[in-house]
C-alpha positions as CSV (number, residue, x, y, z in Angstrom):
1,X,36.7,2.1,14.3
2,X,32.9,1.3,16.6
3,X,34.5,-0.5,19.9
4,X,30.7,-1.2,21.3
5,X,30.7,-4.0,18.4
6,X,33.7,-5.3,19.4
7,X,31.6,-6.7,23.1
8,X,29.0,-7.6,20.5
9,X,30.9,-10.6,19.1
10,X,31.4,-13.1,21.1
11,X,27.9,-12.9,22.0
12,X,27.3,-13.2,18.2
13,X,29.7,-16.3,18.6
14,X,27.6,-17.9,20.5
15,X,24.3,-17.1,19.1
16,X,25.1,-19.4,16.4
17,X,25.7,-22.3,18.2
18,X,21.6,-22.4,19.6
19,X,19.4,-25.3,19.8
20,X,17.7,-26.4,17.7
21,X,14.4,-24.4,18.0
22,X,16.4,-21.9,17.2
23,X,17.4,-22.7,14.8
24,X,13.9,-23.5,13.7
25,X,12.5,-20.1,15.0
26,X,15.1,-18.9,11.9
27,X,13.7,-20.7,9.8
28,X,10.2,-20.2,10.2
29,X,10.9,-16.8,10.5
30,X,12.9,-16.5,6.8
31,X,10.1,-18.4,5.1
32,X,7.8,-15.9,6.6
33,X,9.7,-13.0,5.1
34,X,10.0,-15.3,1.5
35,X,6.2,-15.3,1.6
36,X,5.6,-11.6,2.6
37,X,7.8,-10.9,-0.6
38,X,6.8,-12.9,-3.2
39,X,2.9,-11.6,-1.6
40,X,4.1,-8.2,-2.2
41,X,5.8,-8.7,-5.9
42,X,1.8,-9.9,-6.6
43,X,0.4,-7.1,-5.3
44,X,3.4,-4.9,-7.4
45,X,2.5,-7.2,-10.5
46,X,-1.0,-6.4,-10.2
47,X,-1.6,-3.0,-10.0
48,X,-3.0,-1.6,-13.2
49,X,-0.2,-0.5,-15.8
50,X,-0.3,3.6,-16.4
51,X,-2.4,5.2,-19.0
52,X,-0.8,7.5,-22.2
53,X,-0.1,10.3,-22.0
54,X,-1.8,13.0,-24.6
55,X,0.5,13.4,-27.5
56,X,-2.0,15.1,-29.4
57,X,-4.8,16.8,-29.6
58,X,-5.0,20.6,-27.3
59,X,-5.8,18.8,-23.7
60,X,-3.4,17.4,-22.1
61,X,-0.6,18.7,-23.6
62,X,0.3,22.0,-22.0
63,X,0.6,23.1,-18.4
64,X,0.5,26.5,-18.2
65,X,2.4,27.8,-14.8
66,X,2.5,31.5,-13.6
67,X,4.5,32.4,-10.7
């Protein structure tokens, strides 16, 4: 058991009873994080789809490796 976590718990209890300004700051932080996650999802969706690998012909099907 980690003893340092016990010392943090009273501070965590008092932090939950914060002022309305702190609640507004937390709300704004959550909104900013939601906006970042939606922007990241949009960027990932905007990536082009990878091209299919060659399945016939002599180019792009074989890799010659020598040790």
